[in-house]
DRENKE-704904 format. One record per residue: residue in one letter; x, y, z of N, C-alpha, C in turn. Coordinates in steps of 0.2 Angstrom, whole numbers, padded with zeros to 4 digits, always signed. Last residue first. Layout:
// residues N
AXYZXYZXYZ...
//
This chain:
// residues 353
A-0223+0089-0087-0229+0086-0090-0235+0089-0085V-0211+0101-0091-0215+0098-0086-0221+0096-0088E-0198+0099-0103-0204+0102-0101-0208+0098-0096P-0181+0102-0099-0186+0097-0101-0193+0100-0099V-0171+0113-0108-0174+0112-0101-0180+0108-0103E-0156+0111-0116-0163+0110-0116-0166+0109-0110R-0143+0122-0112-0146+0115-0111-0153+0116-0113L-0133+0133-0122-0139+0132-0117-0141+0125-0118P-0116+0138-0122-0122+0134-0125-0127+0133-0119I-0110+0154-0122-0111+0149-0118-0117+0145-0121M-0097+0165-0127-0102+0161-0129-0104+0155-0124F-0089+0181-0127-0090+0174-0125-0096+0171-0127S-0078+0194-0130-0084+0190-0132-0084+0183-0129V-0071+0210-0130-0071+0203-0126-0078+0200-0128R-0059+0221-0135-0065+0218-0137-0065+0211-0134T-0052+0237-0132-0053+0230-0130-0059+0227-0133G-0039+0249-0138-0046+0247-0136-0046+0239-0134E-0026+0252-0140-0030+0251-0146-0037+0248-0144G-0016+0253-0130-0018+0259-0134-0023+0258-0140T-0011+0237-0131-0010+0243-0128-0012+0249-0132R-0025+0227-0138-0018+0229-0138-0017+0235-0134T-0036+0213-0139-0034+0219-0136-0027+0220-0137N-0048+0201-0138-0044+0205-0143-0042+0212-0140L-0053+0186-0132-0051+0192-0130-0046+0195-0136Q-0066+0174-0130-0061+0177-0135-0060+0184-0132F-0072+0158-0125-0070+0165-0123-0065+0168-0128D-0085+0146-0125-0079+0149-0128-0078+0156-0126G-0092+0133-0114-0092+0139-0119-0085+0141-0121G-0093+0124-0104-0093+0122-0110-0093+0127-0116L-0093+0130-0091-0099+0128-0094-0099+0126-0101M-0079+0132-0090-0082+0126-0086-0089+0125-0088E-0078+0142-0098-0075+0136-0100-0078+0130-0096V-0084+0152-0090-0086+0151-0097-0084+0144-0099R-0075+0153-0079-0082+0151-0079-0085+0149-0085D-0063+0157-0085-0063+0150-0082-0071+0148-0081R-0067+0169-0090-0065+0164-0095-0065+0157-0092I-0069+0176-0078-0074+0175-0083-0073+0169-0088I-0056+0175-0073-0062+0172-0069-0067+0171-0074K-0049+0183-0082-0047+0176-0081-0053+0172-0078L-0056+0196-0079-0056+0192-0086-0054+0185-0086G-0052+0199-0066-0059+0197-0068-0060+0194-0074M-0037+0191-0060-0040+0196-0064-0047+0194-0066N-0030+0182-0052-0036+0185-0049-0039+0190-0053T-0018+0178-0058-0023+0173-0058-0030+0176-0055R-0007+0185-0069-0011+0186-0064-0017+0182-0064E+0000+0180-0081+0004+0181-0075+0000+0182-0068K-0009+0178-0091-0005+0172-0089-0001+0173-0082L-0014+0191-0093-0018+0185-0090-0014+0179-0088I-0004+0198-0099-0005+0199-0092-0009+0193-0088E-0005+0196-0112-0001+0192-0109-0001+0192-0101P-0012+0207-0117-0016+0201-0115-0012+0196-0112D-0010+0223-0112-0006+0217-0115-0009+0211-0113F-0024+0234-0116-0018+0231-0112-0015+0226-0115G-0034+0249-0118-0032+0242-0120-0026+0240-0115K-0039+0262-0117-0032+0261-0119-0030+0254-0120G-0055+0261-0126-0051+0263-0121-0044+0261-0123N-0067+0258-0133-0061+0262-0137-0056+0264-0132D-0074+0242-0132-0073+0248-0130-0067+0252-0133D-0087+0229-0133-0081+0233-0136-0080+0240-0133V-0092+0214-0129-0091+0221-0126-0085+0224-0129T-0104+0201-0131-0099+0205-0134-0098+0212-0131V-0111+0186-0128-0110+0192-0126-0104+0195-0129K-0123+0174-0132-0117+0177-0134-0117+0184-0131V-0130+0158-0129-0130+0165-0127-0124+0168-0128I-0138+0146-0139-0132+0149-0136-0134+0156-0134M-0150+0142-0145-0146+0136-0142-0140+0139-0138D-0157+0153-0148-0161+0147-0146-0156+0142-0143G-0149+0168-0140-0151+0164-0146-0155+0158-0143L-0148+0183-0136-0151+0177-0132-0154+0172-0138D-0134+0193-0135-0138+0189-0140-0141+0183-0137L-0129+0208-0132-0132+0202-0129-0136+0199-0133H-0117+0220-0134-0121+0216-0138-0123+0209-0134I-0111+0236-0130-0113+0229-0127-0118+0226-0132R-0099+0248-0132-0104+0244-0135-0105+0237-0132I-0093+0263-0127-0093+0256-0125-0099+0253-0128D-0082+0276-0126-0087+0273-0130-0087+0266-0129S-0072+0280-0118-0077+0285-0119-0083+0282-0123A-0062+0271-0106-0066+0271-0112-0071+0276-0112Q-0053+0267-0096-0055+0274-0097-0058+0275-0104S-0049+0255-0092-0048+0257-0099-0049+0264-0100H-0054+0256-0079-0047+0255-0080-0045+0257-0087R-0068+0260-0078-0063+0262-0073-0056+0261-0075I-0074+0256-0091-0075+0263-0088-0069+0265-0083A-0070+0243-0093-0070+0248-0098-0070+0255-0096N-0073+0237-0080-0066+0237-0083-0065+0243-0088G-0087+0238-0080-0083+0241-0075-0076+0242-0077L-0090+0229-0091-0092+0236-0091-0088+0240-0086L-0085+0217-0086-0082+0220-0092-0084+0227-0093E-0093+0215-0074-0086+0216-0073-0083+0219-0080Q-0106+0215-0080-0104+0220-0074-0097+0221-0074I-0105+0204-0088-0106+0210-0091-0104+0216-0086A-0103+0194-0077-0097+0195-0082-0098+0202-0086R-0114+0195-0070-0108+0197-0067-0103+0198-0072F-0123+0190-0080-0124+0197-0077-0117+0199-0074I-0119+0177-0082-0118+0182-0087-0119+0189-0085M-0121+0172-0069-0114+0171-0072-0114+0177-0077V-0135+0173-0067-0130+0176-0062-0123+0177-0066E-0140+0166-0078-0142+0173-0077-0137+0177-0073L-0135+0153-0074-0133+0156-0080-0134+0164-0080Y-0142+0150-0062-0135+0151-0062-0132+0154-0068P-0156+0150-0067-0153+0155-0063-0146+0156-0062E-0159+0148-0085-0158+0145-0078-0154+0150-0074L-0168+0162-0091-0163+0157-0092-0162+0153-0085R-0182+0170-0098-0178+0168-0092-0174+0162-0094R-0180+0180-0113-0184+0175-0109-0179+0174-0103E-0181+0188-0128-0180+0189-0121-0184+0184-0117M-0173+0181-0142-0180+0181-0138-0178+0182-0131G-0162+0192-0151-0165+0185-0149-0171+0186-0145T-0153+0206-0144-0156+0202-0150-0158+0195-0147L-0149+0222-0139-0152+0215-0137-0155+0212-0143T-0136+0233-0136-0140+0230-0141-0142+0223-0139L-0132+0248-0128-0133+0241-0127-0138+0238-0133Q-0119+0259-0125-0124+0257-0129-0125+0250-0129V-0113+0272-0116-0113+0265-0116-0120+0263-0120S-0101+0285-0115-0107+0283-0119-0107+0275-0119T-0094+0296-0104-0094+0289-0106-0101+0288-0109G-0093+0309-0097-0089+0307-0103-0089+0300-0106P-0097+0303-0081-0096+0308-0086-0091+0306-0091F-0109+0290-0078-0102+0292-0078-0100+0297-0083S-0122+0287-0080-0120+0293-0076-0113+0295-0076Q-0123+0275-0086-0123+0281-0091-0121+0287-0087M-0125+0265-0077-0118+0267-0079-0117+0273-0083A-0139+0264-0077-0136+0267-0071-0128+0269-0073D-0141+0258-0090-0144+0265-0088-0140+0268-0082V-0135+0246-0087-0132+0250-0092-0134+0257-0091Y-0144+0241-0077-0137+0242-0075-0134+0247-0080R-0156+0239-0085-0156+0244-0079-0149+0246-0077K-0152+0230-0094-0154+0236-0096-0153+0241-0091V-0149+0219-0085-0144+0222-0089-0146+0229-0092T-0162+0217-0081-0157+0219-0076-0151+0222-0080P-0169+0213-0093-0171+0219-0089-0166+0221-0085A-0161+0200-0096-0161+0206-0100-0164+0213-0097L-0163+0191-0084-0156+0194-0086-0157+0201-0090G-0177+0194-0073-0172+0190-0077-0166+0194-0080L-0186+0198-0063-0187+0199-0070-0183+0195-0075D-0182+0193-0050-0189+0194-0052-0190+0194-0059D-0168+0191-0050-0172+0185-0048-0179+0186-0050L-0164+0203-0055-0162+0197-0058-0166+0191-0056M-0169+0212-0046-0172+0212-0053-0170+0205-0056M-0161+0213-0036-0167+0209-0035-0171+0208-0042P-0144+0212-0038-0150+0215-0040-0156+0210-0039R-0132+0211-0027-0137+0206-0029-0143+0209-0031L-0122+0222-0029-0121+0216-0025-0126+0210-0027E-0129+0232-0036-0123+0228-0039-0121+0222-0035F-0139+0235-0027-0141+0233-0034-0135+0229-0037I-0131+0240-0017-0135+0234-0016-0137+0231-0022F-0126+0251-0023-0121+0246-0021-0125+0239-0020D-0138+0258-0025-0134+0256-0031-0129+0251-0029R-0140+0260-0011-0145+0257-0015-0142+0254-0022V-0129+0268-0008-0130+0262-0005-0135+0257-0009K-0132+0280-0015-0126+0276-0017-0126+0269-0014Q-0143+0284-0009-0144+0282-0016-0138+0278-0018F-0138+0287+0004-0143+0282+0003-0144+0279-0004A-0129+0298+0000-0126+0291+0002-0131+0285+0002Q-0139+0307-0002-0135+0305-0008-0132+0298-0006T-0145+0308+0010-0149+0306+0005-0145+0304-0001A-0133+0313+0018-0136+0306+0019-0141+0304+0014S-0132+0325+0012-0126+0320+0011-0129+0313+0012L-0143+0331+0017-0142+0331+0009-0137+0325+0008R-0141+0331+0030-0146+0328+0028-0146+0326+0020L-0129+0339+0031-0129+0332+0033-0135+0328+0030S-0135+0351+0028-0129+0348+0023-0129+0341+0025E-0142+0353+0039-0146+0352+0032-0141+0349+0027L-0133+0354+0049-0137+0348+0049-0141+0347+0042E-0127+0366+0045-0123+0360+0045-0127+0354+0045E-0138+0374+0047-0135+0374+0041-0131+0367+0040K-0138+0373+0061-0144+0371+0057-0142+0370+0050A-0126+0379+0065-0127+0372+0066-0133+0369+0062K-0129+0392+0061-0124+0388+0058-0124+0381+0059A-0138+0394+0071-0140+0395+0064-0135+0391+0060S-0131+0393+0083-0137+0388+0082-0139+0388+0074D-0116+0394+0088-0120+0397+0083-0125+0392+0080I-0113+0387+0100-0109+0393+0098-0114+0397+0093D-0119+0376+0103-0118+0380+0109-0115+0387+0107F-0118+0369+0090-0125+0371+0094-0124+0376+0099L-0106+0366+0086-0109+0373+0084-0115+0374+0088R-0103+0354+0090-0099+0359+0093-0102+0366+0091M-0113+0346+0082-0113+0346+0089-0109+0352+0092A-0108+0349+0069-0114+0352+0071-0115+0352+0078I-0095+0342+0069-0095+0349+0068-0102+0352+0071E-0100+0329+0071-0096+0332+0076-0096+0339+0076T-0107+0327+0059-0111+0327+0065-0107+0330+0071Q-0096+0327+0050-0101+0333+0050-0105+0333+0056L-0089+0316+0054-0086+0322+0054-0091+0328+0054I-0099+0306+0051-0096+0307+0058-0093+0313+0059F-0101+0307+0037-0106+0309+0042-0104+0310+0049N-0088+0303+0032-0090+0310+0032-0096+0312+0036S-0089+0290+0035-0084+0294+0038-0086+0301+0038L-0100+0286+0027-0101+0286+0034-0095+0290+0038A-0094+0288+0014-0099+0292+0016-0100+0292+0024Q-0084+0278+0015-0082+0285+0014-0087+0289+0016A-0092+0267+0015-0087+0268+0020-0085+0275+0021P-0100+0268+0003-0103+0268+0009-0098+0270+0015G-0087+0269-0007-0094+0272-0007-0096+0273+0000D-0074+0264-0006-0075+0271-0010-0082+0274-0009H-0076+0253+0001-0072+0258+0004-0073+0265+0000M-0085+0246-0007-0087+0248+0000-0083+0253+0003Q-0077+0244-0018-0083+0248-0019-0086+0250-0012R-0067+0235-0013-0065+0242-0016-0072+0246-0016S-0075+0224-0009-0071+0228-0004-0069+0235-0006L-0079+0220-0021-0084+0222-0017-0081+0227-0011R-0067+0215-0027-0071+0220-0030-0076+0224-0025Q-0063+0206-0018-0059+0211-0019-0063+0217-0022R-0074+0196-0019-0073+0200-0013-0068+0206-0014E-0071+0192-0032-0078+0195-0031-0077+0199-0024G-0059+0186-0031-0060+0191-0035-0066+0195-0034E-0062+0176-0021-0058+0181-0019-0058+0187-0024Q-0071+0168-0029-0073+0171-0023-0069+0177-0021A-0062+0164-0039-0068+0167-0041-0071+0171-0035Q-0053+0157-0032-0051+0162-0036-0057+0167-0038I-0061+0146-0027-0058+0151-0022-0055+0157-0026I-0064+0140-0039-0070+0143-0034-0066+0148-0030M-0052+0135-0043-0056+0140-0047-0061+0143-0043E-0049+0126-0033-0044+0132-0034-0048+0137-0038I-0059+0117-0034-0059+0121-0028-0054+0127-0029G-0055+0111-0046-0062+0114-0045-0062+0119-0039E-0042+0106-0043-0043+0111-0048-0050+0114-0047G-0041+0095-0034-0041+0102-0031-0042+0108-0037P-0034+0085-0046-0036+0085-0039-0036+0093-0037R-0039+0088-0063-0033+0088-0058-0036+0089-0051L-0049+0077-0071-0049+0083-0067-0044+0083-0062G-0052+0069-0087-0049+0069-0080-0050+0076-0077R-0065+0065-0097-0060+0069-0096-0058+0069-0088G-0076+0057-0101-0070+0053-0098-0064+0058-0097S-0087+0062-0106-0081+0062-0110-0075+0059-0108S-0097+0059-0097-0099+0058-0104-0092+0058-0108A-0092+0062-0084-0095+0055-0086-0096+0054-0093I-0089+0075-0086-0084+0070-0085-0086+0063-0087G-0102+0080-0088-0097+0081-0093-0091+0076-0092E-0108+0078-0075-0111+0075-0082-0106+0075-0087N-0100+0086-0068-0100+0079-0066-0102+0075-0072L-0103+0098-0073-0096+0096-0073-0096+0088-0072E-0116+0099-0069-0114+0099-0076-0107+0096-0077D-0115+0099-0055-0119+0093-0058-0117+0093-0066L-0108+0110-0053-0105+0104-0051-0108+0098-0055M-0117+0120-0057-0111+0119-0061-0107+0112-0060T-0126+0119-0047-0128+0117-0053-0122+0116-0058R-0118+0124-0036-0121+0117-0036-0123+0114-0043F-0116+0137-0041-0110+0132-0040-0113+0125-0040S-0129+0142-0039-0126+0142-0045-0120+0137-0046E-0130+0140-0025-0135+0136-0030-0132+0136-0037L-0120+0148-0021-0119+0141-0019-0124+0137-0024W-0124+0161-0025-0118+0158-0027-0118+0151-0027G-0136+0162-0018-0136+0162-0025-0130+0159-0028L-0132+0162-0005-0136+0156-0007-0136+0156-0015Q-0125+0173-0004-0121+0167-0003-0125+0161-0006V-0135+0182-0006-0130+0182-0011-0126+0175-0011R-0143+0179+0005-0146+0178-0002-0140+0178-0007L-0134+0184+0015-0136+0177+0015-0139+0175+0008H-0134+0198+0012-0128+0194+0012-0129+0186+0011Q-0148+0200+0015-0145+0202+0008-0139+0198+0007I-0148+0197+0028-0152+0194+0024-0150+0194+0017E-0139+0207+0033-0138+0200+0034-0142+0196+0029S-0147+0219+0030-0140+0218+0027-0138+0210+0027Q-0158+0216+0038-0159+0217+0031-0152+0216+0027I-0151+0217+0051-0154+0211+0049-0155+0211+0041R-0148+0231+0050-0142+0226+0051-0145+0219+0049E-0160+0237+0050-0155+0238+0044-0150+0232+0044V-0165+0234+0062-0168+0231+0056-0164+0232+0050K-0156+0241+0070-0156+0233+0071-0160+0230+0064G-0159+0254+0067-0153+0251+0065-0152+0244+0065S-0172+0254+0072-0171+0255+0065-0164+0252+0063M-0168+0253+0086-0172+0248+0083-0172+0248+0075L-0162+0265+0087-0158+0259+0089-0162+0253+0085Y-0172+0275+0084-0166+0274+0080-0162+0268+0081L-0181+0272+0094-0183+0271+0087-0177+0270+0083R-0174+0276+0105-0176+0269+0104-0178+0267+0097Q-0172+0289+0102-0166+0285+0103-0168+0278+0102Q-0185+0294+0102-0181+0295+0096-0175+0290+0096A-0189+0292+0115-0192+0289+0110-0189+0289+0104E-0179+0301+0122-0179+0293+0123-0183+0289+0118L-0184+0313+0117-0177+0311+0115-0177+0303+0116A-0197+0313+0123-0196+0314+0115-0189+0311+0113A-0193+0313+0136-0198+0308+0133-0197+0307+0126E-0186+0325+0137-0183+0319+0138-0187+0313+0136Y-0197+0334+0134-0191+0334+0130-0187+0327+0131G-0205+0332+0146-0207+0331+0139-0202+0330+0134L-0197+0335+0156-0199+0328+0156-0202+0327+0148R-0195+0349+0154-0189+0345+0154-0191+0337+0153L-0208+0353+0156-0205+0354+0149-0199+0349+0148E-0210+0350+0169-0214+0347+0164-0211+0347+0157H-0200+0359+0175-0200+0352+0176-0204+0348+0171R-0206+0371+0171-0199+0369+0168-0198+0362+0169S-0224+0369+0169-0218+0371+0173-0211+0369+0169F-0235+0376+0157-0231+0371+0160-0225+0373+0163S-0240+0387+0151-0245+0383+0155-0241+0377+0158E-0231+0393+0143-0232+0396+0149-0237+0392+0154T-0230+0386+0131-0225+0384+0136-0227+0388+0143N-0237+0382+0120-0240+0384+0125-0236+0383+0132S-0230+0376+0110-0234+0381+0108-0238+0385+0114Q-0224+0366+0117-0219+0371+0114-0224+0377+0112I-0234+0357+0119-0231+0360+0125-0227+0366+0122K-0237+0353+0106-0242+0357+0110-0239+0360+0116Q-0225+0346+0103-0227+0352+0099-0232+0357+0103L-0227+0336+0112-0221+0340+0113-0223+0347+0109E-0237+0329+0106-0238+0331+0112-0233+0337+0114A-0230+0325+0094-0236+0329+0094-0238+0333+0100T-0221+0317+0099-0219+0323+0096-0224+0328+0095I-0228+0306+0104-0224+0310+0109-0222+0317+0106S-0233+0301+0092-0238+0304+0097-0234+0308+0102A-0222+0297+0085-0226+0303+0082-0231+0306+0088N-0217+0287+0094-0213+0293+0093-0217+0299+0090K-0228+0278+0093-0227+0281+0099-0223+0288+0098K-0226+0275+0079-0232+0278+0081-0231+0281+0088S-0213+0270+0080-0214+0275+0076-0221+0279+0078L-0215+0259+0088-0211+0264+0091-0212+0270+0087K-0222+0251+0080-0225+0253+0086-0221+0259+0089D-0213+0249+0069-0219+0252+0068-0223+0254+0074V-0203+0242+0076-0202+0248+0073-0208+0252+0072E-0210+0230+0079-0208+0234+0085-0206+0241+0082Q-0211+0225+0066-0217+0227+0070-0215+0231+0076Q-0198+0223+0063-0201+0228+0059-0208+0230+0063S-0195+0212+0072-0191+0219+0073-0195+0224+0069Q-0202+0202+0066-0203+0204+0073-0201+0211+0074G-0196+0201+0053-0203+0203+0054-0205+0205+0061L-0183+0198+0057-0185+0204+0053-0192+0206+0054L-0185+0185+0062-0183+0190+0066-0184+0197+0063R-0188+0179+0050-0193+0179+0055-0191+0184+0060E-0176+0181+0043-0182+0184+0040-0188+0184+0045N-0167+0174+0051-0167+0181+0050-0173+0184+0047E-0172+0161+0049-0172+0163+0056-0172+0171+0055Y-0170+0159+0035-0177+0158+0038-0177+0162+0045L-0156+0160+0035-0160+0165+0031-0167+0165+0034N-0152+0148+0042-0151+0155+0044-0155+0160+0041Q-0158+0139+0033-0160+0139+0040-0159+0146+0043K-0150+0142+0021-0157+0142+0021-0160+0143+0028I-0137+0139+0026-0139+0145+0024-0146+0146+0024S-0138+0125+0029-0137+0129+0034-0138+0136+0033D-0141+0120+0016-0146+0119+0021-0144+0124+0027L-0129+0124+0010-0135+0126+0007-0141+0126+0013L-0119+0116+0016-0119+0123+0017-0126+0126+0015Q-0123+0103+0012-0124+0105+0019-0124+0112+0020D-0121+0105-0002-0128+0104+0000-0129+0105+0008V-0107+0106-0002-0111+0112-0004-0118+0111-0002K-0104+0093+0002-0102+0099+0007-0106+0105+0005N-0109+0086-0009-0111+0084-0002-0110+0090+0003I-0101+0091-0019-0108+0092-0019-0111+0091-0012L-0088+0087-0015-0090+0094-0015-0097+0095-0015D-0089+0073-0017-0088+0076-0010-0090+0083-0010H-0092+0073-0030-0097+0070-0026-0096+0073-0019I-0079+0077-0035-0085+0081-0036-0091+0079-0032I-0071+0067-0031-0070+0073-0028-0076+0078-0029E-0076+0056-0038-0077+0056-0031-0076+0063-0028T-0073+0060-0051-0080+0060-0049-0081+0060-0042P-0059+0059-0051-0062+0066-0052-0070+0066-0050K-0054+0049-0037-0055+0050-0044-0059+0056-0045Q-0040+0051-0025-0048+0051-0027-0048+0052-0034E-0027+0039-0021-0029+0046-0024-0037+0045-0027Q-0026+0031-0006-0027+0031-0013-0030+0037-0016R-0014+0034+0006-0020+0035+0004-0021+0035-0003G+0000+0022+0005-0004+0027+0008-0011+0028+0005N+0003+0011-0004+0007+0017-0004+0003+0023-0001M+0004-0006+0000+0000+0000+0000+0004+0006+0000
//
């Protein structure tokens, strides 16, 4: 005996499938518990909102007729209003944290469900073709894809919500110091803070859309890509044109996620890295294949870099396309723009009797 016997490719995949199924069960249970907790917390927020409105109305009456109340009664009224606002603020924060956790769990669930389907397809492909799989190859590709996605999200968090929260803290400190010195200036600072909060809220909504657009689950790939392209039009000096051909229809969930993420990555690369001013996207929903082409007039790059760096978004897209039996093409040169296209074959979905 020469130690432990090396696992066959199908055995490796079966082990992965079992582990993924266990994770799926755990995430679904966690998601169920958080959704139940969210319902309870939202009810508490509604109660506190009504109570806060009632106390605020009572305080307004006191303020309009201060001569009828003692200083002690006035102080109690203000303290009650402040306490109600603080409780509402804390509970609202709890609701937001639960919502964020639910969103995070749904993203994980989507990734795992997509990966679970891909494992089934890979297993079928190996069984039919006899192709071997290097031990650990599948896990390596998954880790690279996950790390690439984490890096992208961390950059967006740092440049968006994290930066906005830092500004909020600074503006709040300024307003607090001004209250005892210049109430009018403090009011101006609070108004500026309110405007900043509104803008940050919109950025957070855009971030959530990029993280896991609900449209993708509800309406499918084509409407979500349209919405995303429209949002990217806000970048100054950039023109993005989308062409849709074929029949708009729902695809299997893992395909919709994979294709949307690929378009998201390619469009982001063209705008942020290639500094392109003209970007053209073609999404063709054919009967047997889905084809995506993204052309830009940016500064391009040396394609040899893909051989040196394993965490690049383009390499991750190529790996995913090839895992699904598709074809990936890259045409670029430094200073001459970039053209990326990929094709993914569609499986025939059996009709339900």
